[in-house]
C-alpha positions in Angstrom: 6.3 -15.4 189.0 7.4 -12.5 186.3 7.3 -8.8 187.2 4.7 -6.7 185.2 5.9 -4.8 182.3 5.8 -0.9 182.8 3.3 1.4 180.9 3.3 4.7 180.0 0.4 6.7 181.3 -0.5 10.0 180.4 -0.6 12.2 183.7 -3.7 14.7 183.3 -5.9 17.0 185.7 -2.5 18.6 187.8 -3.7 21.7 189.2 -1.5 24.5 190.4 1.0 26.6 188.2 2.4 24.2 185.2 5.7 24.8 183.9 5.8 26.0 180.5 7.2 24.1 177.6 11.3 24.1 177.8 14.6 22.0 177.5 17.6 21.4 178.8 16.3 21.7 182.3 16.8 18.6 184.7 14.3 16.7 187.0 15.2 14.8 190.8 13.0 13.1 193.0 12.8 13.3 196.4 10.2 11.3 197.9 7.2 11.9 196.3 7.9 15.6 195.0 9.6 15.9 191.5 12.0 19.1 191.4 12.2 21.0 187.9 14.5 24.0 187.2 15.5 26.2 184.5 16.1 25.1 180.5 15.3 27.1 177.8 12.7 28.3 176.0 13.0 32.0 174.1 15.6 32.6 176.8 16.9 30.8 179.4 14.5 29.7 182.6 15.4 30.7 185.7 12.3 29.0 187.8 11.8 26.4 190.0 8.9 24.1 189.6 7.6 21.5 192.2 5.2 18.4 191.5 3.4 16.5 194.4 2.9 12.5 192.4 0.4 11.7 195.8 -1.7 15.2 195.5 -1.2 15.7 191.3 -0.6 19.5 192.0 2.3 21.5 190.8 3.2 24.4 193.1 6.4 27.2 193.3 8.4 27.3 196.5 9.4 30.6 198.4 13.0 30.0 197.8 15.8 32.2 199.5 19.2 32.8 199.7 22.1 32.7 197.2 19.3 32.2 194.2 21.0 31.2 191.0 20.6 32.7 187.5 18.6 30.8 185.1 20.6 28.0 183.4 20.1 25.1 181.2 21.9 21.7 180.2 23.5 22.1 183.8 24.8 19.3 186.0 21.8 18.1 188.6 22.3 15.6 191.4 20.4 14.7 194.6 21.6 13.7 197.8 19.0 13.1 200.5 16.9 16.5 200.5 19.9 18.6 199.2 20.4 19.2 195.9 23.2 20.2 193.8 23.7 22.0 190.5 26.8 22.9 188.2 27.8 25.0 185.1 25.4 25.0 182.5 24.5 27.6 179.9 23.4 31.0 181.9 22.6 33.1 178.7 23.1 32.0 174.7 26.7 31.2 174.3 27.9 31.3 177.9 28.2 28.6 180.1 29.2 28.8 184.0 31.3 26.8 186.4 29.5 27.9 189.2 28.4 25.5 191.7 24.9 25.8 193.5 23.0 23.9 196.8 19.3 23.9 197.0 18.2 22.6 200.8 14.8 21.4 199.8 14.0 20.8 203.2 13.8 24.8 203.5 14.2 25.9 199.8 16.7 27.6 200.1 20.0 28.3 198.2 23.6 28.8 198.5 26.6 29.1 196.2 29.4 27.0 197.1 33.2 27.8 196.6 35.1 24.6 196.6 39.0 24.5 196.9 40.6 23.9 193.0 42.2 20.5 193.2 45.7 20.0 194.1 47.6 18.6 190.6 45.4 21.0 188.4 42.5 23.7 187.6 38.9 23.4 188.6 36.0 22.3 185.6 36.2 25.1 183.3 32.7 26.1 182.5 30.4 24.1 180.3 27.2 22.6 179.5 25.7 19.4 178.4 28.2 17.6 181.0 27.5 14.5 183.4 27.5 15.2 187.2 27.0 11.7 189.3 27.2 11.2 193.1 29.3 8.0 194.5 29.4 7.5 198.3 30.4 11.4 199.2 31.6 12.4 196.1 30.8 13.9 193.1 31.8 12.8 189.8 32.0 15.2 186.8 32.5 14.4 183.1 33.0 15.8 179.5 30.4 18.9 178.3 31.1 21.5 175.8 33.3 24.4 177.2 33.4 28.0 176.3 36.4 29.7 174.5 35.8 32.7 175.9 33.0 34.7 177.8 31.7 36.3 174.8 28.6 33.8 173.6 29.3 34.6 169.7 32.8 32.6 170.0 30.5 29.7 170.5 28.9 29.9 167.0 32.2 29.1 164.9 31.9 25.5 166.9 28.8 24.3 165.6 29.5 25.8 161.7 33.0 24.1 161.6 35.0 23.6 159.1 33.5 27.1 157.8 34.9 30.3 158.8 32.9 32.9 160.2 33.3 35.9 158.6 30.0 38.1 159.5 28.3 37.8 163.2 25.7 40.2 164.6 22.2 39.8 165.9 19.4 40.8 163.7 15.4 41.0 163.7 13.7 38.7 161.5 10.3 39.3 160.1 7.8 36.7 159.0 4.3 36.4 158.3 3.4 35.6 161.7 6.0 37.4 163.9 9.3 39.3 164.3 12.2 37.7 166.5 15.8 38.1 167.2 18.2 35.6 165.4 22.0 35.3 164.6 23.1 36.1 161.2 26.1 34.5 160.7 28.1 35.1 156.9 31.1 32.6 156.1 32.3 32.4 152.9 29.7 31.0 150.7 26.8 30.6 152.8 24.2 32.8 155.1 23.0 31.4 158.2 20.4 32.8 160.8 20.2 30.7 164.7 18.4 32.0 167.5 19.0 33.7 170.3 18.3 31.0 172.7 18.8 27.2 173.4 19.2 25.2 171.5 22.3 26.9 169.0 21.5 25.2 166.2 21.3 26.5 162.1 17.5 27.1 161.3 17.8 28.9 158.1 20.8 28.4 156.2 21.2 29.6 152.2 24.2 29.6 149.8 24.9 33.0 147.6 24.1 31.4 144.6 20.4 31.0 145.7 20.0 34.6 145.8 17.7 36.6 143.0 17.7 39.9 144.4 19.0 42.2 147.4 16.7 45.0 148.4 17.7 47.6 150.9 14.4 49.0 152.2 15.7 51.4 154.7 19.3 52.2 156.1 19.4 49.4 158.4 16.3 46.7 156.5 17.4 44.3 153.9 15.1 42.0 152.2 17.2 38.9 150.5 15.0 37.2 147.9 16.6 33.5 147.4 15.1 30.4 145.4 12.8 29.5 148.1 11.9 32.3 150.4 12.7 35.8 151.1 14.0 36.8 154.5 13.2 40.4 155.3 16.1 41.5 158.0 16.5 44.5 160.5 20.4 45.3 160.9 21.5 47.1 164.0 23.3 49.8 161.8 23.9 51.1 157.8 27.7 49.9 158.4 26.1 46.0 159.2 24.1 46.5 156.1 27.6 47.6 154.1 29.0 44.9 155.4 26.5 42.2 154.6 26.1 44.1 150.9 30.2 43.9 150.5 30.3 40.4 151.8 27.5 38.5 149.6 28.6 40.6 146.6 32.3 40.4 147.0 31.7 36.3 147.3 29.6 36.2 144.1 32.4 38.1 142.4 34.9 35.4 143.3 32.7 32.7 141.5 31.3 34.7 138.5 34.6 36.5 137.6 33.4 38.2 134.3 29.9 39.3 136.4 29.0 42.3 138.1 26.9 40.7 141.5 25.8 44.5 142.3 23.2 43.9 139.4 21.8 42.0 142.1 20.8 45.2 144.3 17.2 46.5 143.2 14.5 48.6 144.8 16.9 50.6 146.4 16.3 54.6 147.3 18.9 56.4 145.1 21.6 57.4 148.1 21.6 54.1 149.1 21.9 52.6 145.8 24.4 55.2 144.9 26.3 54.5 148.1 25.9 50.1 147.9 27.2 51.0 144.0 30.4 52.5 145.1 31.1 49.8 147.4 30.7 47.3 144.9 32.7 49.1 142.1 35.7 48.6 144.4 34.9 45.4 144.9 34.8 44.8 141.3 38.5 46.3 141.4 39.9 44.6 143.8 38.6 41.0 143.2 39.6 41.3 139.4 43.0 42.2 140.4 43.2 39.3 143.0 41.7 36.4 141.3 43.9 33.4 142.3 45.7 31.0 140.8 43.8 29.6 136.8 41.3 32.5 137.4 40.0 31.9 140.8 39.0 28.3 139.7 39.6 27.0 143.6 36.9 29.4 144.4 34.1 28.8 142.0 34.7 24.8 142.5 34.0 25.3 146.1 31.6 27.7 146.4 29.6 25.2 143.6 30.1 22.1 146.2 28.7 24.3 149.2 25.5 25.0 146.8 24.9 21.4 145.8 25.5 20.4 149.4 28.9 18.6 149.2 32.0 18.5 150.5 34.8 20.0 148.4 37.9 17.7 147.6 41.7 19.4 148.3 43.1 16.9 145.3 41.2 19.0 143.1 42.3 22.1 144.4 45.2 21.4 144.6 46.0 19.8 141.5 44.6 23.2 139.9 46.1 25.4 142.5 49.7 24.0 142.3 50.1 21.9 139.2 48.3 23.3 136.3 48.9 26.8 137.5 52.8 26.2 137.5 52.8 24.5 134.1 50.6 27.6 133.0 48.1 25.3 131.3 45.0 26.1 130.0 43.9 22.8 129.6 41.2 21.1 132.1 42.3 17.2 131.6 39.5 14.7 133.1 42.2 12.0 133.1 43.8 13.6 135.9 40.7 13.0 137.9 39.7 9.9 136.5 39.9 8.0 140.2 37.3 10.2 142.0 33.6 9.5 142.5 31.8 10.6 139.4 30.0 13.6 141.7 33.1 15.0 142.6 33.9 14.9 138.9 31.0 16.3 137.7 31.3 19.3 140.1 34.7 19.9 139.2 33.7 20.3 135.7 30.9 22.6 136.7 33.3 25.3 137.8 34.2 25.7 134.0 31.2 27.3 133.4 32.0 30.2 134.6 35.8 30.6 134.6 37.7 32.5 133.1 41.3 30.6 132.6 40.6 27.5 131.3 39.8 27.1 127.9 40.3 23.6 126.8 38.3 20.5 128.2 39.9 17.3 127.6 39.2 13.7 128.2 40.2 10.3 126.2 39.3 6.8 126.5 37.4 7.8 129.8 33.7 6.7 129.9 32.0 9.8 131.3 28.8 9.0 133.4 25.7 10.9 132.6 25.8 13.9 135.4 29.7 14.1 134.2 28.5 14.8 130.7 25.5 17.3 132.2 27.9 19.5 133.5 29.8 19.5 130.0 26.5 20.4 128.4 26.2 23.3 131.2 29.7 24.4 130.3 29.3 24.4 127.0 26.1 26.6 127.3 27.7 29.2 129.3 31.2 29.7 128.7 32.5 32.3 127.0 36.3 31.0 127.2 36.0 27.4 126.3 37.5 26.9 122.6 38.1 23.4 122.6 36.7 20.7 123.2 37.8 17.4 123.4 35.6 13.8 124.7 37.3 11.4 122.3 36.0 7.6 123.3 33.9 8.8 126.1 30.9 6.4 125.6 28.3 9.0 124.2 25.2 7.9 122.5 23.2 9.9 119.8 21.4 12.0 122.2 24.5 13.3 123.5 25.3 14.8 120.2 21.9 16.9 120.1 22.1 17.7 123.6 25.6 19.6 122.9 24.4 21.1 119.8 21.3 22.3 122.1 24.1 23.7 124.4 25.8 25.7 121.8 22.5 26.8 121.3 21.8 28.4 124.2 25.4 30.0 124.5 24.9 33.7 123.5 29.0 33.9 123.1 30.2 30.8 121.9 34.3 30.8 121.0 34.5 27.1 120.3 37.0 26.5 117.3 37.9 22.8 117.9 35.9 19.6 118.3 36.8 15.9 118.6 34.0 13.6 119.5 35.4 10.5 117.7 35.0 7.1 118.5 31.3 8.0 119.8 28.3 6.6 118.9 26.5 9.3 117.4 24.9 8.3 114.7 23.5 10.5 111.8 21.0 12.2 114.2 23.3 13.2 116.4 25.9 14.7 114.1 23.3 15.9 111.5 21.9 18.1 115.2 25.8 19.1 115.5 26.2 20.4 112.3 23.6 22.6 112.1 25.0 24.4 115.2 28.7 24.4 113.9 27.5 26.3 110.7 26.4 29.2 113.2 29.6 29.6 114.8 30.4 33.3 114.2 34.2 32.4 113.8 33.8 28.7 112.1 35.7 26.0 113.1 39.5 25.2 112.7 39.5 21.6 113.9 36.6 18.7 113.5 36.8 14.5 114.6 34.2 13.1 113.7 35.5 10.2 113.1 34.1 6.6 113.9 30.8 8.1 115.4 28.7 5.2 113.3 27.9 7.7 110.3 26.1 6.0 107.6 26.8 6.9 103.9 23.6 9.0 104.1 
């Protein structure tokens, strides 16, 4: 005879003090009793609740003894009427290695002090581990351990491989509520995490997404991004200075010829003056220390982060080592032709803001649409691009029209050498290009449009 299939049923109509919503708690059963302890919900919960499955009733027992602090994601096992609790998170980012025993027959807690093993140290503080009972022995395995007693020291684990540059508590205000968060700044990105379990990123934005930074007063700032405005109250003006300094310094690395201080808007005259001094000093410092090839690698890494893709260390190494040692101003796409087109496209995009490279070169390499799109982006923005060689790149007539449009959008074009030979630009593409070439303030020194399917027209 086949066993009946198990079925889920929602339990309703329970009486007594129902536990509030939570996560990271543990549950064990002793006969008809279901015992729940701890967990997280806007902080760590220290409550012990019991549910009687026979009477459909909740109750909170009057416990005594060495009552443990609230904890979450701990080890929890039951041995008869004895329950053991080991480790877990006792406050945000702070883990425990304490061992408690609850005798459920009389609801009495007791803190145990087991001897360490002879061949090693006792278990370190942790959470998320497994604890099981076999015979008269408890077996502990795994979990996530603390680096230190400082709760904030665990956030770098979550954000790896990004390096934390700034981390402080702030108050985030939205239309509905105001609550504490942890603000973390890495080199190119800001993160907001909850001051509770689980430790996860709730909000994140790249500094390139910032449209404006408005300091309301000496501790409050509104960061306007492409998607949202983030209203933050910091602990002190020094914290505000650090946030503004870090963001503007990072943006200066991406845009070497810009003044990120222009993002600072709607500030009081006094505050504006203080922040202006900070950003001016940063401008001078960054200009003097741009890094190899005009800080290309910094810009490239920032654009990769902005687009949500990992950067290729190979590209950075080639530029910082080979290109830099040869003192070359030519960015050669053939050096990166073995990479995925997405990676090549991002490497090209970084040239739009770079003040070192003056030549973009490619020959007999068919460029993908996303790479061509970034080439157009560079043409429309770069104030340093003097030579453009895209010979036999597989471009059609519309590419010629798009290059012409990109040139028209550039306020300060310095292009004087163009080689687009062996591309099917046709009359339409070449005609559009010719109109823009005529407008170049310094004219062209060299132009090659051979084998571009031109007619006698």
